[in-house]
C-alpha positions, 0 to 999 in steps of 0.5 A: 494931883491924879496920883493923890486922887487915885490914892484916896479913892483906893484908900476908901475902897480898901479901908473904908471910913476907918482907912480915910480917918487913919490917913487924915490923922497921919497927915495931921501928925506930920505938922509935928515932925517925922519927915525923912530927908532924901538919902537918909532912908537908904534907898529913897531919893526924895523927902518923905514921911516916916509916920506911915505906921500911924496909918496902920495902927490907927486903922486897926484901932478904929476898925476893932473899936467899931466892931466892939461898939457894934457887938460884932467882936469882943477882944480875947486875952490873946488879941489884947496881949498882942495889940498892947505889946505891939503898941508899946513897940510902936510908941518906942519907934514913933518916939525915935521917928519924931526925935531921932535921939535914941541909940540902936543899943538903947532901943534894943534894950527897950525892946527886950524890956517890953518883951519881958514885961509882956511875957510876965503879964501874959505868960501864955505867950511864951513859946511852947515846944515846936518839934525842933530838938535843940530848940525844944531843949531850951523850951522845956524849962519855963525860965529858959522858954521865957528868956528865949521867947523874950529874945525872939519877940525883941529880935523880930521887930528889929529885923522888920525895921532893918528890912524896911528899905524899899517900897512895899517890902516890909508892909508887903511881907506883913500883908502875906504873913497876917493874911496867911495866919488869919486863915489858920489861927484860932477863930477869935484871932483870925478877924484881928489878923485880917484887920491888920492885913487890911491896915497894911494895904491902906498904907501900901496904897500911899507907899507904892503910889507916892514913894514918899510914905515910909513905915518908919521905926514905929510902923516897922516895930509895930508890924514886927511885934504884931507878926512875931506874937501872932506867929507864937500864938499860932505855933502854940495853938495849932498844928501848923508847921513851925517851918511854914511860919519861919518861911513866911517871915524868912526875909527880915529874920534872915537878912538881919542874921546875915548882916550881923554875921557879915559885920562880925566877920569883917571885924565890925560891930554886929549892931552897926548899920550898913547898906549891903542888905540884899534889898540895898544891893538889888535896888542898886542893880535895878537902879543901874538900868534905864528904869526910874529910881521909883520903879526900881525901888518898888520892883525891889520891895514888892519883888522880895516880898512876893518871892520870900513871903507871897510864894510860901503863902500861895503854896500853903493856902493852895494845898500844894504843900500842907501848912502842917507838913514838916517838908517846909523845912526844905522850903526854908533851906531853899530860901536860904540858898536863894538869899545867899546866892542872890546876895553873892551875885549882887555883891560881886556885880557891885565889886564888893563895896566897903561895909559902910558904903552909902546907897548913893555910892553903891548905885554910883559904883555900877556906873564906873567903867 
């Protein structure tokens, strides 16, 4: 009970009336389904809800609606395109959360369709040359630029969903990304991105305090699309280095690419899920200590978010390395080294378990003499 009271007080402080209404709506929708049984989520060991994304989307809509009715903000075409496309991804994910009937291949096909339709309706969202020679060769033609951006816009929500396995991980990354982008984005887009960051904070309150509140597919898809499209707009309209943008969203993208590569080299389908993601291994290692599973879960998620997104945000916003500098390429390289070395160390500590081993088995392996 004290934890619940603390959570609601923090929601009022962080999100105000919009935050409270969003959380109440989320709790109401639980009566229609969306519960996640223990162990199903990969790391969590308690029954929880997969409808946390509802809180973020509800907060964002309520907040922006209030600003519009008060004449404080009128959505630009960029804002409208991002929110409409992100909500389309959210609807796909929330349907899966409620029914669990869509295969991974079908969902990715739907993501590609949503991304393509978005770019056909809003062609200004197509990625423009970024200063990377091989990529710019693709982006030099309007058709290939359209197809490449479609693939990226569909890939990032899938990456966010794959990385959604520890308390505060994806939502923490999203807070850093949206908060950072709000400081460099065009003036009309900045308040919109800042509101998205606050929505993530509203979710984080319940996620970190209770450990029973997950983003689910809906929330992960929404944040992936939201952050991905915001990155495209900032890349197209500012002088911010693409390497800083990639450093900010590094973990979800790198983790999925690494996982697909592992599965392919192991003779398994690149689309097959497993529990050998970096956050799964880190959690199992932390969970083997004397700390509680809840503490290990939160330490894992928040730690990764701070290391791979919070640190680039702090460096960039402090001016230690300007966000326009091409030197961010070296930061991305260091991130890859840190990820690869860390994953290798943890996998060796866990005896390089079979690719389809469950999280329960991973944790148990550490207790084996």
